[in-house]
C-alpha positions as CSV (number, residue, x, y, z in Angstrom):
1,M,-7.1,130.2,127.1
2,T,-8.1,130.8,123.6
3,A,-4.9,132.4,122.8
4,V,-2.9,129.5,124.2
5,S,-4.9,127.1,122.3
6,G,-4.3,129.1,119.2
7,L,-0.6,129.0,119.8
8,V,-0.7,125.3,120.2
9,V,-2.5,124.8,117.0
10,A,-0.2,127.1,115.3
11,A,2.8,125.3,116.7
12,L,1.3,122.1,115.6
13,A,0.7,123.5,112.3
14,V,4.2,124.7,112.0
15,G,5.4,121.3,113.1
16,G,3.1,119.6,110.7
17,I,4.2,121.6,107.7
18,A,7.7,120.9,108.7
19,L,6.9,117.1,108.8
20,V,5.0,117.3,105.7
21,G,7.7,119.3,104.1
22,A,10.3,116.9,105.4
23,A,8.1,114.0,104.3
24,A,7.5,115.6,100.9
25,E,11.0,116.3,100.4
26,A,12.0,112.8,101.6
27,H,9.7,111.0,99.1
28,N,12.1,110.9,96.1
29,R,10.8,109.3,92.9
30,S,12.9,108.7,89.8
31,V,11.9,106.7,86.7
32,N,14.3,106.9,83.8
33,V,13.1,105.3,80.5
34,T,15.6,104.8,77.7
35,C,15.6,102.8,74.5
36,S,17.4,100.0,76.3
37,S,16.1,100.0,79.9
38,I,13.7,101.2,82.5
39,A,15.4,102.4,85.8
40,V,13.2,102.9,89.0
41,N,14.8,104.6,92.0
42,L,12.6,105.3,95.1
43,T,14.1,106.8,98.3
44,A,13.1,108.5,101.6
45,Y,9.8,106.7,101.9
46,N,8.2,106.0,105.3
47,S,9.7,102.8,106.6
48,N,6.8,102.4,109.0
49,K,4.4,102.0,106.2
50,T,4.0,99.4,103.4
51,N,4.8,100.9,100.1
52,T,4.3,99.1,96.7
53,V,5.9,99.3,93.3
54,R,4.8,97.6,90.0
55,V,6.5,97.7,86.6
56,E,5.0,96.4,83.3
57,L,6.4,96.1,79.7
58,D,4.0,95.4,76.8
59,G,1.4,94.3,79.4
60,K,3.7,91.8,81.0
61,Q,4.4,92.3,84.7
62,L,8.1,92.7,85.4
63,V,7.7,93.3,89.2
64,D,4.9,93.8,91.7
65,T,6.3,94.1,95.3
66,T,6.4,96.0,98.6
67,F,9.2,98.0,100.1
68,R,9.9,100.2,103.1
69,S,12.2,103.2,102.8
70,S,13.7,102.7,99.4
71,F,13.6,100.6,96.2
72,A,15.9,100.6,93.1
73,A,15.9,98.3,90.0
74,T,16.7,98.5,86.3
75,Y,14.8,96.4,83.7
76,P,16.1,95.8,80.1
77,V,14.1,96.7,77.0
78,P,14.3,94.1,74.1
79,Q,16.3,95.4,71.2
80,D,14.1,94.1,68.4
81,G,13.8,97.3,66.3
82,V,10.3,98.3,67.6
83,T,9.0,100.4,70.5
84,H,7.5,98.9,73.6
85,A,4.7,100.1,76.0
86,Y,5.6,100.4,79.6
87,R,3.9,101.4,83.0
88,V,5.4,102.2,86.4
89,K,3.1,102.6,89.4
90,V,4.3,103.6,93.0
91,V,1.9,103.8,96.0
92,A,3.1,105.4,99.3
93,G,1.6,103.6,102.3
94,D,1.4,106.7,104.4
95,N,-0.7,108.7,101.9
96,P,-1.9,106.7,98.9
97,S,-3.8,109.6,97.5
98,N,-1.0,112.2,97.5
99,P,-0.1,112.9,93.9
100,D,3.3,114.1,94.9
101,W,4.2,111.0,96.8
102,N,2.6,108.4,94.4
103,L,3.3,107.7,90.8
104,D,1.5,106.0,87.8
105,K,3.6,106.7,84.7
106,S,3.1,105.0,81.3
107,G,4.5,105.5,77.7
108,T,6.5,104.0,74.9
109,T,10.1,103.3,75.0
110,P,12.1,105.2,72.3
111,L,14.1,103.3,69.6
112,C,17.8,103.1,69.9
113,T,19.6,104.7,67.0
114,P,22.3,102.3,65.9
115,T,25.8,103.8,65.5
116,N,26.3,101.3,62.6
117,P,23.7,99.9,60.2
118,P,22.8,96.3,61.1
119,S,24.4,93.6,58.9
120,N,21.0,91.9,58.3
121,P,18.4,94.8,58.3
122,V,14.7,94.0,58.3
123,K,13.5,94.3,54.7
124,P,10.4,96.6,54.4
125,T,7.4,95.8,52.3
126,I,5.7,98.2,49.8
127,S,2.6,98.2,47.7
128,I,0.7,100.8,45.6
129,D,-2.9,101.7,46.0
130,A,-4.5,103.5,43.0
131,A,-8.2,104.0,42.6
132,D,-9.9,103.0,39.3
133,C,-12.1,105.4,37.5
134,V,-15.6,103.9,37.6
135,A,-17.8,106.5,35.8
136,P,-17.7,107.3,32.2
137,G,-16.2,110.8,31.7
138,G,-14.6,110.7,35.2
139,P,-11.2,112.2,36.1
140,T,-8.2,111.1,34.1
141,S,-5.9,111.2,37.1
142,V,-6.3,109.3,40.4
143,P,-4.4,109.5,43.7
144,V,-1.6,107.0,44.2
145,T,-0.5,106.0,47.8
146,A,2.4,103.8,48.9
147,K,1.6,101.4,51.7
148,L,4.7,100.3,53.7
149,G,5.2,97.7,56.3
150,S,8.0,96.1,58.4
151,L,9.5,99.6,59.0
152,Q,12.0,100.3,61.8
153,P,10.6,103.2,63.8
154,G,13.1,106.0,64.0
155,A,14.9,104.9,60.7
156,N,14.9,107.2,57.7
157,Y,13.3,106.1,54.4
158,T,12.9,107.4,50.9
159,V,10.0,106.4,48.6
160,I,10.3,106.9,44.8
161,L,7.3,106.6,42.4
162,K,8.2,105.4,38.9
163,S,6.4,104.8,35.6
164,G,8.7,102.5,33.7
165,A,12.2,103.8,34.2
166,K,11.0,107.4,34.8
167,E,11.0,108.7,38.4
168,L,7.9,110.7,39.0
169,R,8.1,111.6,42.7
170,T,10.3,111.2,45.8
171,E,9.2,111.3,49.4
172,D,11.6,111.2,52.5
173,F,10.3,110.4,55.9
174,A,11.4,109.1,59.3
175,A,9.4,106.0,60.4
176,N,7.3,106.5,63.5
177,A,5.7,103.1,63.3
178,A,6.2,99.7,61.7
179,S,3.5,100.4,59.1
180,Q,2.8,103.7,57.3
181,S,1.1,105.1,54.2
182,V,2.8,107.7,52.1
183,P,0.7,109.8,49.6
184,L,2.5,110.1,46.2
185,G,0.1,112.5,44.4
186,S,-2.4,112.0,41.6
187,W,-1.4,110.5,38.3
188,P,-3.0,109.6,34.9
189,T,-5.1,106.4,34.6
190,G,-4.1,103.7,32.1
191,S,-0.4,103.9,33.0
192,S,1.6,101.4,35.0
193,Y,3.3,102.5,38.2
194,T,5.8,101.0,40.7
195,A,7.3,102.4,43.9
196,V,10.7,101.8,45.5
197,V,11.5,102.2,49.2
198,T,15.0,102.6,50.6
199,S,16.3,103.1,54.2
200,S,19.3,105.4,54.6
201,T,19.5,104.1,58.1
202,T,19.4,100.4,57.6
203,G,20.3,100.1,53.9
204,A,17.3,97.9,53.3
205,S,15.1,98.4,50.2
206,A,12.0,96.9,48.4
207,T,10.1,97.4,45.2
208,S,6.3,97.2,44.8
209,A,4.4,95.3,42.3
210,A,3.2,97.3,39.3
211,V,-0.3,98.8,39.4
212,T,-2.3,100.3,36.5
213,P,-5.3,102.4,37.5
214,A,-8.1,101.6,35.1
215,E,-9.3,104.2,32.6
216,C,-12.7,105.5,32.9
217,P,-15.3,103.3,31.2
218,R,-16.8,104.3,27.9
219,G,-19.3,102.9,25.4
220,V,-18.5,99.5,23.9
221,D,-17.6,99.0,20.3
222,S,-20.1,96.1,19.8
223,A,-22.3,93.6,21.6
224,D,-23.7,90.4,20.1
225,V,-25.7,87.5,21.4
226,V,-26.2,83.9,20.1
227,A,-28.9,81.7,21.6
228,D,-28.4,77.9,22.0
229,V,-30.8,75.4,20.5
230,C,-33.1,74.3,23.2
231,T,-32.7,70.6,24.0
232,A,-34.9,70.2,27.1
233,P,-38.5,69.4,26.3
234,G,-40.9,71.8,28.1
235,S,-38.2,74.3,29.1
236,T,-38.9,78.1,28.9
237,L,-35.2,79.2,29.0
238,V,-32.2,78.5,26.9
239,G,-28.6,79.5,27.2
240,A,-27.1,82.2,25.1
241,T,-23.5,83.5,24.6
242,V,-22.9,87.3,24.8
243,T,-19.8,88.7,23.1
244,V,-18.7,92.3,23.8
245,T,-15.8,94.3,22.2
246,G,-14.2,97.6,23.1
247,L,-14.2,97.1,26.8
248,V,-11.8,99.1,29.0
249,E,-9.1,96.9,30.6
250,G,-9.5,96.8,34.3
251,Q,-13.1,97.7,34.3
252,T,-15.9,95.3,35.3
253,Y,-19.0,94.9,33.1
254,Y,-22.3,93.0,33.4
255,A,-24.9,91.7,31.0
256,T,-28.7,91.6,31.7
257,V,-31.8,90.5,29.8
258,D,-33.8,93.6,29.0
259,G,-32.2,95.3,32.1
260,N,-33.7,92.7,34.5
261,A,-31.4,92.7,37.6
262,G,-32.3,89.1,38.3
263,S,-30.5,88.0,35.1
264,K,-27.3,90.1,35.9
265,T,-24.2,88.1,34.7
266,K,-20.6,89.3,34.8
267,V,-18.7,89.7,31.5
268,G,-15.4,87.9,31.5
269,A,-12.0,89.3,30.8
270,D,-12.4,87.8,27.3
271,G,-15.5,89.8,26.6
272,T,-18.0,87.0,26.8
273,A,-20.8,85.9,29.2
274,R,-23.3,83.1,29.4
275,I,-26.8,84.1,30.1
276,Q,-30.3,82.5,30.2
277,V,-32.9,84.0,27.8
278,P,-36.6,83.0,27.3
279,V,-37.5,81.0,24.3
280,G,-40.1,82.0,21.7
281,V,-39.9,85.8,22.6
282,P,-37.4,88.5,21.6
283,S,-34.8,89.6,24.2
284,T,-32.2,92.4,24.2
285,I,-29.0,92.0,26.3
286,I,-28.0,95.3,28.1
287,I,-24.3,95.9,28.9
288,T,-23.6,98.0,32.1
289,T,-20.6,99.0,34.2
290,E,-20.1,97.9,37.8
291,A,-21.8,101.2,38.7
292,G,-24.8,100.2,36.7
293,V,-24.2,102.7,33.8
294,K,-25.3,101.3,30.5
295,V,-22.5,101.2,27.9
296,G,-24.1,99.1,25.1
297,Q,-26.7,96.6,24.1
298,T,-27.3,93.7,21.6
299,A,-29.8,93.3,18.9
300,P,-33.0,91.4,19.9
301,V,-32.7,87.6,19.9
302,T,-35.6,85.1,19.7
303,P,-34.6,81.5,20.5
304,A,-36.6,78.7,19.0
305,L,-39.1,76.9,21.1
306,C,-37.9,73.8,23.0
307,P,-38.8,70.4,21.6
308,V,-41.9,68.5,22.7
309,T,-41.9,64.9,24.0
310,P,-43.3,62.4,21.4
311,N,-45.2,59.2,22.1
312,L,-43.2,56.0,21.6
313,T,-44.5,52.4,21.3
314,V,-42.3,49.3,20.7
315,E,-43.8,45.9,19.7
316,L,-42.1,42.5,19.6
317,A,-42.5,39.9,16.9
318,V,-43.6,36.3,17.5
319,C,-40.7,33.8,17.9
320,T,-40.0,30.9,15.5
321,T,-37.7,28.0,16.3
322,D,-34.0,28.7,15.5
323,A,-34.7,32.4,14.6
324,Q,-31.6,34.4,15.5
325,T,-33.2,37.8,15.2
326,L,-36.7,39.3,15.2
327,P,-38.0,42.7,14.1
328,L,-39.0,45.3,16.6
329,T,-41.8,47.6,15.4
330,I,-41.2,51.1,16.6
331,T,-43.9,53.9,16.3
332,A,-43.2,57.5,17.2
333,S,-46.2,60.0,17.3
334,G,-46.7,63.6,18.4
335,L,-43.6,64.7,16.5
336,S,-43.1,68.3,15.2
337,A,-43.1,68.3,11.4
338,D,-40.6,71.1,11.2
339,R,-38.0,69.2,13.2
340,T,-35.7,66.2,12.4
341,Y,-35.6,63.1,14.6
342,T,-33.4,60.0,14.7
343,V,-34.5,56.6,16.0
344,V,-31.7,54.8,17.9
345,V,-31.7,51.2,19.0
346,D,-29.0,50.2,21.4
347,G,-26.9,53.1,20.4
348,T,-27.2,52.6,16.6
349,T,-29.3,54.9,14.4
350,V,-31.9,52.8,12.5
351,A,-34.0,55.6,11.0
352,T,-34.3,59.4,10.5
353,I,-37.7,61.1,10.6
354,T,-38.3,64.4,8.8
355,G,-41.5,66.3,8.1
356,A,-43.8,63.9,9.9
357,T,-45.8,63.9,13.0
358,T,-46.1,60.0,13.2
359,K,-43.7,57.4,11.9
360,T,-43.3,53.6,12.2
361,V,-40.0,51.8,11.5
362,T,-38.6,48.3,12.2
363,A,-35.3,47.0,13.4
364,D,-34.0,43.4,13.6
365,T,-32.7,42.6,17.0
366,A,-31.4,39.5,18.8
367,A,-32.6,38.2,22.1
368,G,-31.9,40.4,25.1
369,E,-32.8,43.8,26.5
370,H,-33.0,46.7,24.0
371,T,-33.3,50.4,24.5
372,V,-35.1,52.5,21.9
373,R,-34.7,56.2,21.8
374,V,-36.2,59.1,19.7
375,I,-33.7,62.0,19.5
376,D,-34.1,65.5,18.3
377,S,-31.3,65.8,15.7
378,A,-30.8,69.5,16.2
379,A,-30.7,69.3,20.0
380,T,-29.2,65.8,20.2
381,S,-31.4,65.3,23.2
382,V,-33.4,62.2,24.0
383,L,-37.1,63.0,23.7
384,A,-38.5,59.6,24.3
385,E,-37.0,56.3,25.5
386,Q,-38.3,52.8,26.0
387,T,-36.6,49.6,27.1
388,I,-38.0,46.2,26.1
389,T,-36.8,42.7,26.6
390,Q,-36.9,40.3,23.7
391,V,-36.9,36.7,24.8
392,A,-34.7,34.2,23.0
393,C,-36.5,32.0,20.5
394,A,-36.3,28.3,20.9
395,T,-33.3,26.6,19.2
396,T,-32.8,22.9,18.2
397,P,-30.6,21.4,20.9
398,K,-27.5,19.3,20.1
399,I,-26.5,16.3,22.2
400,A,-23.0,14.8,22.5
401,I,-22.8,11.6,24.6
402,D,-19.8,9.5,25.6
403,A,-20.3,6.0,27.0
404,T,-18.3,4.8,29.9
405,Q,-18.3,1.0,29.5
406,C,-18.3,-1.7,32.1
407,V,-14.7,-2.6,32.9
408,A,-15.1,-5.5,35.4
409,P,-17.5,-8.4,35.9
410,H,-20.7,-7.4,37.7
411,G,-20.1,-3.7,36.9
412,T,-22.3,-1.1,35.4
413,G,-21.9,1.4,32.6
414,S,-22.7,5.1,32.4
415,L,-23.4,7.9,29.9
416,A,-22.2,11.5,30.2
417,G,-22.3,14.3,27.8
418,T,-23.3,17.9,27.1
419,V,-26.4,19.5,25.6
420,T,-25.5,22.6,23.5
421,S,-27.4,25.1,21.5
422,V,-29.9,25.7,24.2
423,V,-31.3,29.1,25.3
424,P,-30.5,30.3,28.8
425,G,-33.7,30.7,30.9
426,R,-35.8,28.3,28.8
427,S,-37.1,25.0,30.2
428,Y,-36.1,21.6,28.9
429,T,-37.1,18.0,29.6
430,V,-34.5,15.2,29.5
431,T,-35.6,11.6,29.2
432,L,-33.7,8.3,29.2
433,V,-35.3,5.2,27.5
434,S,-34.0,1.7,27.0
435,A,-36.0,-1.0,25.1
436,G,-39.0,1.4,25.0
437,D,-39.1,1.8,28.8
438,A,-38.2,4.9,30.8
439,V,-35.1,4.2,32.8
440,Q,-35.7,7.1,35.2
441,A,-38.1,9.9,35.8
442,P,-37.8,12.8,33.3
443,V,-35.4,15.6,34.4
444,H,-36.4,19.3,34.0
445,V,-33.5,21.7,33.3
446,T,-33.5,25.5,33.1
447,P,-30.0,26.3,31.9
448,T,-28.2,29.6,32.8
449,S,-25.9,29.3,29.8
450,S,-26.1,27.9,26.2
451,S,-25.2,24.4,27.4
452,F,-25.8,22.0,30.3
453,P,-24.3,18.6,31.3
454,L,-25.9,15.2,31.2
455,S,-24.9,12.2,33.4
456,F,-26.5,8.8,33.7
457,T,-24.9,6.2,36.0
458,G,-25.7,2.6,37.1
459,L,-26.7,1.5,33.6
460,T,-27.0,-2.1,32.5
461,P,-24.2,-3.3,30.3
462,G,-25.2,-4.7,26.9
463,A,-28.3,-2.4,26.7
464,S,-29.0,0.5,24.3
465,Y,-30.1,3.8,25.7
466,T,-31.8,6.8,24.0
467,V,-31.4,10.3,25.4
468,T,-34.0,12.9,24.3
469,V,-34.0,16.6,25.1
470,V,-37.2,18.7,24.3
471,D,-37.8,22.4,24.7
472,D,-40.9,22.6,27.0
473,Q,-42.3,25.6,25.1
474,A,-41.5,24.4,21.6
475,D,-42.1,20.7,20.7
476,D,-40.2,21.0,17.4
477,A,-37.0,22.0,19.3
478,T,-36.0,18.4,20.0
479,A,-32.8,16.4,20.0
480,K,-32.3,12.6,20.4
481,V,-29.2,10.4,20.5
482,T,-28.8,6.6,21.1
483,A,-25.7,4.9,22.7
484,K,-25.1,1.2,23.3
485,L,-23.2,-0.2,26.3
486,V,-21.0,-3.3,25.8
487,D,-21.3,-6.3,28.1
488,C,-19.0,-6.5,31.1
489,P,-15.9,-8.6,30.9
490,D,-16.3,-12.3,32.0
491,V,-15.3,-13.5,35.4
492,P,-11.6,-14.6,35.2
493,S,-11.0,-18.4,35.1
494,I,-8.3,-20.4,36.9
495,A,-6.3,-23.4,35.8
496,I,-4.1,-25.4,38.2
497,D,-1.0,-27.3,37.1
498,P,0.1,-29.5,39.9
499,T,3.7,-30.8,40.4
500,Q,3.4,-34.1,42.3
501,C,5.7,-35.4,45.0
502,V,8.5,-37.4,43.4
503,A,10.2,-38.7,46.6
504,P,8.9,-40.6,49.6
505,T,9.4,-37.5,51.9
506,G,8.9,-34.8,49.3
507,K,6.3,-32.0,49.0
508,G,3.9,-31.1,46.3
509,S,3.3,-27.8,44.5
510,F,1.1,-26.2,41.8
511,D,0.8,-23.0,39.8
512,V,-2.5,-21.2,39.7
513,T,-2.9,-19.6,36.3
514,V,-5.5,-16.8,36.1
515,T,-6.8,-15.9,32.7
516,G,-9.2,-13.1,31.8
517,A,-7.9,-10.8,34.5
518,I,-8.3,-7.0,34.2
519,P,-5.0,-5.3,34.1
520,G,-4.6,-2.9,37.0
521,R,-7.1,-4.6,39.3
522,S,-6.2,-6.3,42.5
523,Y,-6.9,-10.0,43.1
524,L,-6.4,-12.4,46.0
525,V,-5.6,-16.1,45.7
526,T,-6.1,-18.2,48.8
527,L,-5.8,-21.9,49.6
528,T,-8.1,-23.9,51.9
529,V,-8.4,-27.5,53.1
530,D,-11.8,-28.6,54.1
531,G,-12.9,-25.0,54.0
532,K,-10.2,-23.8,56.5
533,A,-7.1,-21.7,55.9
534,V,-3.9,-23.7,55.4
535,T,-1.4,-23.1,58.2
536,G,1.8,-21.6,56.9
537,V,0.4,-20.8,53.5
538,D,-0.6,-17.1,53.3
539,A,-3.1,-15.7,50.8
540,K,-1.3,-14.0,47.9
541,P,-2.4,-10.6,46.6
542,V,-1.7,-9.8,43.0
543,T,-2.2,-6.6,41.0
544,A,-2.7,-7.8,37.4
545,E,-0.2,-6.4,34.9
546,A,-1.8,-8.4,32.1
547,A,-4.9,-10.5,31.4
548,T,-3.0,-13.7,32.4
549,F,-0.8,-14.2,35.4
550,S,0.3,-17.2,37.5
551,V,0.6,-17.6,41.3
552,P,2.9,-20.4,42.6
553,F,2.2,-22.4,45.8
554,T,5.0,-24.7,47.0
555,G,5.7,-27.0,50.0
556,L,2.2,-28.5,49.9
557,E,1.2,-31.8,51.6
558,P,0.9,-34.8,49.2
559,G,-2.3,-36.7,49.4
560,T,-4.3,-33.5,50.2
561,T,-7.1,-31.9,48.3
562,Y,-6.8,-28.1,48.2
563,G,-9.5,-25.5,47.5
564,V,-8.1,-22.6,45.4
565,T,-10.2,-19.4,45.5
566,L,-9.7,-16.2,43.4
567,T,-11.4,-13.0,44.5
568,D,-11.5,-9.5,43.1
569,A,-10.5,-7.0,45.7
570,D,-12.9,-4.4,44.2
571,D,-15.8,-6.8,43.4
572,D,-17.2,-9.1,46.1
573,Q,-19.2,-10.9,43.5
574,T,-16.1,-12.1,41.6
575,V,-15.2,-15.4,43.4
576,V,-13.8,-18.3,41.4
577,T,-13.0,-21.6,43.2
578,K,-11.4,-24.9,42.0
579,D,-10.1,-28.0,43.8
580,V,-6.9,-29.8,43.2
581,T,-5.7,-33.1,44.8
582,L,-2.0,-33.8,45.2
583,A,-1.1,-37.5,44.9
584,D,0.7,-39.3,47.7
585,C,4.4,-39.4,47.5
586,P,5.8,-42.6,45.9
587,T,7.3,-45.1,48.4
588,N,10.7,-46.9,48.1
589,P,10.4,-50.5,46.8
590,G,10.7,-53.7,48.9
591,L,14.1,-55.4,48.4
592,S,15.4,-58.9,49.3
593,A,18.4,-61.0,48.0
594,I,19.3,-64.6,48.3
595,A,22.3,-66.6,47.2
596,V,21.5,-69.8,45.2
597,A,23.2,-72.3,42.9
598,C,26.4,-72.5,44.9
599,Q,29.3,-73.9,42.9
600,A,31.8,-75.6,45.1
601,D,34.5,-75.9,42.5
602,S,34.4,-72.2,41.5
603,K,33.3,-71.0,44.9
604,T,30.6,-68.9,43.4
605,S,26.9,-68.6,43.7
606,S,24.0,-66.8,41.9
607,L,22.3,-63.9,43.7
608,E,18.6,-63.8,43.3
609,V,17.1,-60.3,44.0
610,D,13.4,-59.6,44.5
611,V,12.2,-56.0,44.1
612,T,8.6,-55.5,45.2
613,G,6.1,-52.7,45.5
614,V,7.6,-50.7,42.7
615,E,6.1,-47.6,41.0
616,P,4.7,-48.6,37.6
617,D,6.1,-47.4,34.3
618,R,9.6,-46.7,35.4
619,D,13.1,-47.9,34.6
620,W,15.0,-49.4,37.5
621,T,18.7,-50.1,38.0
622,V,19.5,-53.1,40.2
623,R,23.1,-52.9,41.3
624,V,25.4,-55.3,43.3
625,S,28.4,-53.8,45.1
626,Q,31.1,-55.5,47.1
627,G,33.0,-54.1,50.0
628,D,32.1,-52.8,53.4
629,D,30.7,-49.6,55.0
630,D,33.9,-47.8,54.2
631,A,33.8,-48.4,50.5
632,W,31.5,-50.3,48.1
633,T,32.5,-51.2,44.6
634,V,29.9,-51.9,42.0
635,I,30.5,-55.3,40.5
636,D,27.4,-55.8,38.4
637,E,24.1,-53.9,37.6
638,K,21.1,-54.5,35.4
639,T,18.4,-52.1,34.1
640,V,14.9,-53.4,34.1
641,T,11.3,-52.0,33.8
642,S,8.7,-52.0,36.5
643,A,6.9,-54.8,34.7
644,E,10.1,-56.9,34.5
645,L,10.5,-56.8,38.2
646,A,7.6,-59.2,38.5
647,D,10.4,-61.8,38.3
648,P,13.6,-61.8,40.4
649,V,16.7,-60.2,39.0
650,V,19.5,-62.8,39.0
651,F,23.2,-62.1,39.2
652,T,25.6,-65.0,38.6
653,G,29.2,-65.6,39.4
654,I,28.9,-64.0,42.8
655,K,31.9,-65.1,44.8
656,N,31.3,-66.9,48.0
657,D,32.5,-65.9,51.4
658,A,32.0,-62.1,50.7
659,E,29.8,-59.2,51.7
660,Y,27.6,-57.5,49.1
661,R,25.2,-54.5,49.0
662,V,22.3,-54.9,46.7
663,T,20.6,-51.6,45.6
664,A,17.5,-50.9,43.5
665,I,17.1,-47.3,42.2
666,D,14.6,-45.8,39.7
667,S,15.8,-43.7,36.8
668,S,14.9,-40.4,38.6
669,G,17.1,-41.2,41.5
670,N,14.3,-40.4,43.9
671,L,13.3,-44.0,44.8
672,Q,15.8,-46.5,46.0
673,K,16.3,-49.3,48.4
674,S,19.5,-51.2,49.6
675,T,20.1,-54.3,51.5
676,D,23.3,-56.1,52.6
677,V,24.0,-59.8,52.1
678,T,26.9,-62.1,53.0
679,V,27.4,-65.0,50.6
680,K,29.1,-68.0,52.4
681,D,30.8,-71.0,51.0
682,C,28.8,-73.9,49.8
683,G,27.2,-75.8,52.7
684,V,26.4,-72.9,54.9
685,S,22.8,-72.2,55.6
686,D,20.8,-69.6,53.6
687,E,18.7,-66.9,55.3
688,E,16.6,-64.0,54.2
689,T,18.6,-60.7,54.3
690,T,17.8,-57.6,56.4
691,P,18.1,-54.3,54.7
692,P,20.6,-51.9,56.0
693,T,19.9,-48.4,57.2
694,T,19.9,-45.6,54.6
695,P,22.7,-44.9,53.8
696,P,23.6,-48.5,54.8
697,T,26.0,-49.1,57.6
698,T,27.1,-52.4,59.0
699,P,23.8,-54.2,59.5
700,P,22.9,-55.4,62.9
701,T,22.9,-58.9,61.6
702,K,24.6,-60.2,58.6
703,P,22.6,-62.8,56.7
704,Q,24.5,-65.9,56.0
705,A,24.2,-67.4,52.5
706,G,25.6,-70.9,52.2
707,G,25.4,-71.4,48.5
708,G,21.8,-72.3,48.6
709,T,22.0,-75.3,51.0
710,G,19.2,-73.9,53.2
711,L,21.3,-74.6,56.3
712,A,22.8,-72.1,58.7
713,S,26.4,-72.2,59.4
714,T,26.1,-74.6,62.4
715,G,29.2,-76.8,62.0
716,V,27.3,-79.8,60.6
717,D,30.3,-80.7,58.5
718,G,32.2,-81.6,61.7
719,L,29.6,-84.2,62.9
720,I,30.0,-86.6,59.9
721,P,33.6,-87.3,59.2
722,G,34.8,-88.5,56.0
723,I,33.6,-88.4,52.5
724,G,30.4,-90.2,53.2
725,A,29.4,-87.7,55.5
726,L,30.2,-85.0,53.0
727,L,28.1,-86.7,50.3
728,V,25.2,-87.0,52.7
729,L,25.5,-83.4,53.5
730,Q,25.7,-82.3,49.9
731,V,22.6,-84.3,49.0
732,G,20.8,-82.8,52.0
733,I,21.8,-79.3,50.9
734,A,20.6,-79.9,47.3
735,L,17.3,-81.1,48.6
736,L,17.0,-78.1,50.9
737,A,17.8,-75.8,48.0
738,V,15.1,-77.3,45.8
739,A,12.6,-76.9,48.6
740,A,13.6,-73.3,49.1
741,I,13.2,-72.5,45.4
742,R,9.8,-74.1,45.5
743,R,8.8,-72.0,48.5
744,R,9.8,-68.8,46.9
745,K,7.9,-69.6,43.7
746,A,4.9,-70.5,45.7
747,A,5.2,-67.2,47.6
748,R,5.4,-65.2,44.4
749,Q,2.4,-67.0,43.0
750,Q,0.6,-66.2,46.2
751,G,1.7,-62.6,46.1
């Protein structure tokens, strides 16, 4: 049983080795890395297991996946002239720990060698590193190394070291990285070197900057120090300038005070340094190299002590009125007798003090703020300073006043002006007095400039006023001025020139003449009757262009009393009134005509015309016309006065049996009266006439004039036939005529 078992195991073992062998032989791994690609080819892996593959380039994952029996892929490598890091990892799922079946390979891709140089090769960089000699007596030659960058790995380069045009050394190498250093041997200090790099592969080249290794330091030729004059009172240090000659170019040097490291100061390329040294004691400046090796020193220097701060007092003088300047008294004490000082007021030197410990000087100054300084002349520093304010002294004020006079009735005047020559900040009292009495309460003014305004309003015209300005701190600084105001203009007056009615139905008018008006002011002229506005007559506004103007009013009612009022639009107190009465219109006269003294043989009569109720002091024309309403022809006229019309106007030779128009008209033609009359033959009765209408037309009744018989035309001459009857009739007519004349005369006497 044991033997059988052993056989089984052996058989299994043989079968296992075969499987393993078959499996081992079946797991084929191939990774081919070139300058341009990474090719992975995996075959004969167990398809029943999960196998993995991962590829990285420069840390970036290109693939990370699973596969069964096989996997094949190629990944490009960037052609950028540099190498790239890669990693390929394969894990077999049936035995992850078997190193023959699994793979983890990493490395750097090679550079491709171009068959032709690139048209735009990368230009390399080059610099030279040469150590300076830092110790006196050191080596005279130092190693020189070329440092190169932007190289193309795999490319061939040549480096040539030069001193001027002379080639000193040549080194050829193939770049194995983008940056490399190339030793170029040791060469003497103090000379200038350059290096040139050229690539036979790419054709690119570059030249370094020149470098000169410094010579070894040595003792300086000379070292001097000059201390400044101390300007800061109480200071213990002062600046000093160190000057060194014979320095080695390229070396670094330092200066110290007596070797004190705390005072270490670098010496500049010009051989100078600024250093702080103590005052009043001697100091030596030590010159050392950067390595601390002493190469020289100065002679001892002892700076003068710093100045001391003096005591300073400034006193003001007492003001006097109108003083423009006052002296300042300046006292400086605690001075050093061996130093020189200047006394400066507001930037101007007023005194120089030498060899004294105390000094008093004066300086004239105007009002304002002043700064006094005591300055050390050698150090030009301010040792003491004091600011003082000098108040302005009182000055005598000046007053300029202009009067604004009253320009209208009931107005007021005013005064305005300016007070000058006053001091800003001082206090003044202003008073206004008229006839010894204060017009208003005193005014207190504190001006901010050299002048201030004055203004007084509502003053009484015709009065005199005195303005006084007094400095409250100096009674003698006083100004006074007096001005007189003129009286206001009088209230305007009005005159009325009426134009009376001249015809029975006419209107009246008048002109209102205003005198004493103020040009430019507005006035209003109104009419009233019994205190009431007149209908249809508007008030008339007028802006006066001169002192006198007229305002007409027309179309006014005759027989009416009008009130005329003038008012000032800007002055309610200016009201001027005056009454004017327009006369009644004249009336037409009364007019009557009667035929008398009939002459039978000539068939004529006299026409006696009575004109009554006439306007006095006029000339009248009494006219007799013959015709009818179509046409009247003047046959006679007489001109008489109003007084002469007390008696009838008689026209003789008036033909009987005709119609006449009698007219009375005054010389102006405005008054007239007409009446029509018919003169009959003798023996026809006589009647009073009736005036016609105006203009006259055929009257409603025609008066019959019978030659003054006093009888109407009744046909009496037909009742008494024969001559006897005619005689009786004529006698009767004559008697009647005489009676009629007597009646008219009696009537006139009664009138």
